[in-house]
N, C-alpha and C positions, 0 to 999 in steps of 0.2 A: 796503497798497493801499486807495485810497479812490475813491469815485465822483465824477466831475466834476459841476458844476452842470447842464451841458447834458444829460449822460447821466441824471442824477437826474430831471430833468423828463420825459425821454422814458420812463424806466422807470415813473415814477409814473402817466403817462398810460396806459401799457400795463397796469399792474397794476389800475388803477381799472376797466378794461373787462372784467376777468376775472370769471366767475361765482364766487360765494363758495366753492363746493366745490373749484374749481380753485385758487383763491387759498389755501385751507387746505392742500391737498395740497402746493403749492409751499412754503408756510411750514414744513411738517413736514419736507420734503426738505432745506431749508436748515438747519433745526435739527439734523437727523441728521448732515449734513456737518460742522456746527460741533462736535457732540459727538464725531465721529470724529477731529477735529483736523486737518481739511484746511487746509493752509497758504495764506496770502496772499489769502483771499477776504474781502470786506467784509460779513460775515454780519450784523452789527448794523444796518448801513445798509440792507441789503436787507430785513431784517425790519421796520424802521421804515417803509420805503416801502410795504410790504405791509399795514401796519396790524395787525401781529402782536397787539398788546394787545387789539384789538377782536375779532379773528376767533377766536382759539383759546386765550385765556388760561386758561380753565377746562376745557379738553378732558380733562385728566387725571382729572376727576371721573367720567368714564365708567367708569373702572376700578372705582370703588367704588359703582356704582349699586345693588348688592344691599343695601347698608347705608343707603341714603338715608332710609328711614323712621325710622332711629334718629338721624339727624344733626341737631345743634342748634349754635347759636353757643356756648352755655355749658352744659355738662352739669350737671344737678342730680339725675340718677338713674343708677344703675349700669348701665342698659341704653341709655344715650345715648352718642353719639360726637360729639366736637367737630370742626367743620370744620377748625380749626387743626391737630388731630391728623392728619387725613387729609392735609393739606398738608405736614406735617412728614414723614410716611411717604413721600410721593411725592418730595419734594425730596431726602431722604436717598438714596433709590433712584436717582433721576435723576442726581444730582451725584457720588455716591460709590460706591454699592454695585454698580450695573450700568448705567452710562450708555449703553453700546452697545445693550443690549436696549431701554432706554427710548427711545433715539433711533430705533431700528428700528420700534418701535410708533408713535411720533409721525409717522414718514414713511410709515406704512402697510405696512411690511415684514412685520410679524407681527400676528396677531389679538389681540383683547382677551383671549381665553381663554389664549393662550400667555403674554402678559405677566403675567396674574394668577398663573398657575402659577409663573412665574419669580420673581415678587415673594415669594410664600409660601415657596418653597424658599430663596431668598436670605436673607430675614429669619430663617428658622429656623436656618440655618447661622450667620448673623452673631450671633444671640443666644446661641448655645452657648458662645461665647468670653467670657472675663472682660472683655476690652476692649470687645467688642461690646455686652455688657450695660450697661457704663458709658456708652457712646455713646448707646444707646437711652434710658437714664435722663436723659441731658443733653438730647438732641434732642426726644424725645417727651414727657419729663416723667415722673418716677417715679410720680406720682399718676395718670398716664394710660396706664400700661402695660397695664392691664386692657382698655382700649379697643383697643389694638393687638392683643391676643389675640382679641378678638371679631372684628375685621376679618379677621385671618389665618385664623380658623376658617371664616368664611363665604365668603371670596374664591374658594377653589377650587371651591365648589359654586354659584357665582354664577348660571350659566345655568339650572341645575336649580331653584334657589330662585325666580328671577324667573318661570320658566315655571309653577311650582306656584302661586304667589300671584296670577298673572295671572287665574286662575279664580275668585278671591275678589272679592266686591264691595268697594267702597271702605270700607264700614262694615258689619260683621256685627252685627246687633242682638241675635241670640240664637245662641250657639254650640251647635249640636246635631250629631247624627251625620252630617248632610249634609257638614259640614266636618271633624268629628272623626275619622271613619273614614279618609278619605284622608290626614289629617294623621298619624295613627298609622302608616299604611303607609309614608308618605314618610319619617318619622323612622326607621323600621326599615331602610329602604333606605340612608339617609344614614350611620347609625352603623356600618355595615359598614366603611367606610373612614375615617369621621370620628367616633370614639366620644365626642368632647367637644362635639358640635354641638347636642345636644338643647336646653339652655337658651337658646342663641342662636337656634335655630329658633322657640322659644316667644316670644322677644323680638319677632321679626318678626310672629308671629301676634297677639300682644297689642296691637300698635299698630293693628290693623285691627278691634278690638272696640269696640262702642259702650259696653259695660260691661267695663272691664279685668279685673274680678275673675272673669269667665267663663273666664279663662285656666286656672283651677284645674280646670275641666271637662276641658281639654286635658291638664293634668298627670295627672289620674286616668286618662284614656283612654290616654295615651301611655306612662305609666310605671307605672300601677297604684297610685300613692300617693294616699291619700285623707285623710291627716293630715300634720302637720308633724313628727312624732316621728322619722321616718326621713329625710324630705326635707331638713330643715335640716342634716343631717350629710353631704349630698352636694353635688355642683356645682349641683344644682337650687335650692339655697338662694337664689341671686341672683334667681330669678324672683319670689319673694315679697319679697325685699329691694327690688326695683325698684318694686313697688307701694307699699311703705311709704315709699320715697323720694318717690313721687308724693303720698302723703298729706301729707308734710312741705311739699311745694310748695303744696298747696292751703291748708294752715294759714297759710302765709306770705301767700297771696293775700287772706285776710280779716283781716290784721293790718296796720295802717297807722300813720303818724306822728300823734302828738297835734297838735292845732291845724291839721290838714290835712283836707280832705274826702277821703273814700274813693271809690274807683271802685265804684259800686254793682253794676255788671254783673260785674266781676271777683270782688268779695267774695261775691256770691250764687252765682256759678258755682263758686267754691272750696268754699263750704259744701255745695252740692249734690254736688259731686264727692267731697268727703270722706265725706259720709254714705252716698252710693251705694257707695263702695268698702268702707267700714268695715262697714256692715250686710250688704252682699253677700258680702264675704269670709267672714264667720262663718256665713252661710247655705249657702255652697258648699263650705266646707272646715273640717275639724275642727282647731281651733287649740288647742294646749296653753297654758293661761294662764300656766304657769310657764316655757314655752319662750321662745326668743329672739323669735319673732314675737308671741307673746301678751303678753310684757312690753312690747315696743315699741308694740303697739296700745293697751295700757292707758295708757301715757305720752301717746300722741297724743290719746286721749279726754280725759285730764285737761287737756292743753294747749289743746284746742279749747274746752272748757268755760270755762277761765280767760280765754282771749282774749275770748270773748263776754260773760262776766260783767263783765270790765273795760269792754267797750263799753257795756253796760247802765248801769254806774255813771257812765261819762262822759256818756251821754245824759241821765241824771237831772240831773247838774250843769249841763249846758247848758240844760235846760228851766228850771231854777231861775234861771239867769242871764238868760234872754231873756224870761221871764214872771215878773218879780220880785215878791215880796210883802214887806210890812212890818207891824209892829204898828200898829193904829189902830182907831178906832171910827166913822169917817164912814159906812161902809157897814153898820154894825151887826154886823160880824164881828170876831173877835179879830185877824184880819189883813186887809190891804187891798192893792191893787196899788201898788207903789212907782213912781209915775209920774214921779218926779224922778230915777230911776236912768237914767243915760245909755245910750242904745241903741247897741250895738256891732254894726255890720252884718256883720262877719266872723263873730261868734258866732251871729248869727241864721242865717246861711248854713250854719254848721257844725251848728246844731240841726236845720235842715230836712233836711240830708243824713243826719244820724244817725237822725232819726225815719223818713225814707223807708227807710233800711236796716232799722230795727226792724220796720217793716211787712212788708218783703220777706222778712225772716228768721224772722218769727213762726211760720210753719208747720213750721219745722225745729228749733224750740227744744228739744223733748223729745229727739229723736235727737242733737242737738248738745250736750246736757248743760247747757243754760242756761235751762231752763223756769222755775225759781224766780226768777232775776234778771229775766227777761223779764216775768213776771207783775207783779213789784213795780214795774218801770219803767212798764208800761202803766197800772197802777192810779194811780201818782203823776201821770202825764201826764193821764189822764182827769179826775182830781180837780182838777188845776191848770187845765185848760181850762174846766171848769165854773165854778170860783170866779172866775177872771179874766174870763170872759165876763159873768157876772152883775154883778160889781162895776164893770167898765169901762162896761158899758151904763148902769148907775145913774149913774156919774159923767158920762157924756155927756149924760144927761137933765138934769143940774143946770145945765149950761151956764156953769160958773164960769170964772175967769181961767186955769185950767190946761187949757183945752180943747185947745190944740196938743199938749201932752204926752200927754194922755189919748188923743187921736186917733192919735198916733204909736205908742203902746203897743197900741192896738186894731188897728192895721195889722199889727203883729208877730203879735198873737193870731190874726188871720185867716190869715196865712201858715203858722203852726204848725198851725192847724186843717186847712188844705188838705193839708199834708204827712202828717198822721195820718189824717184822716177823708175826705179827697178834696174835689174842687171843689164838689160839691153842698152839703155842710155849710158850707163856707167862704162860699159865696155867700149862703146863708140867714143866716149870722151878719152878713155885711156889710149885708144889707137890714135887719136888726134894729137896726143902729147908726143907719141913716137914720131909722127910725121913732122911735127913742129921742130923737134930736135934734129931731125935728119935734113931739114931744109937748109 
């Protein structure tokens, strides 16, 4: 059965006049009838006329609202859930595991609480069979089954969780007993029926903290653990693993491709985040250096220092390339500016970017493990600026045939000075060049 052109026009006019809420209810009713297998009706044509894709394409996400703080496009931490995983869970349930219940919820026949309970029970039963496990590995992805476990742990306590965290601010700057005591009581209430839920509850709490390492205050208050010797042997290990995963993300944020400018804001945010977590973690929690967390933290410290040492080395090379020197005696020095060296605009931009990052990262060099390489780079840059400034000014005063090349290299010097010392010093240097040429 299909809809004639005349009827289609009439229906479209009718549907367009409906309020969105009525339109959505009608869409869900049609979807429920389609799922029930009602014969002979033009479901797809009716849904198209109703603008199904625009009105309710993502309504299924309401079921998973409790885990929304953990949802990302691509998971990089063990406490994150990918949107695609939620979509796979819903599609499997809707199309194969329990289409009638799914259709009933879509049409408003059952509540969100009922559909959540049904999904948890259905997936638990399904995963108990060998064929069910294989299907989940194929549809959800073997590497993503942990995400499924987190979702199914939180789903049946969705309403309670959302009500509890509704009393928290968007960002908790300091986790103290104001939040810790209710959190402990809430956890004790939850574990009566959901003994596996504590780490997942802490996941949700962690995403509301201005300083993620404060979650260890919650760990100690909720579980009594104040060190990792016991904790890493329990299901609570993933709480610390998630923060170490975040450290890896931050380290990636301040590592970038050679011959490309870095994003200064992302790099410094990553460095600050890494230092905040690494130093805060050890101040809040007793970590065994020989334990799993202690070993991983040590590796991350080494990696952070190496990344920034490499950057300092790269910065020094760029300085040498854009403020070039050569052997000579014209200025009375052993070396002099190599004014015949071709100026590469891309390298000048890279040098400005690298020096601006050096300036921004300087306050964090000690905690980041690159104090020595930072000091060497700063000393080299300051010496080069002084030498190049004195010599180029002397050459400008001579007014010889190389004036254009000298002037071009002096312009680069002013740009590099601005990147390192700021606009005031750069402007003073520019005025000195005018005075030198007028003398």
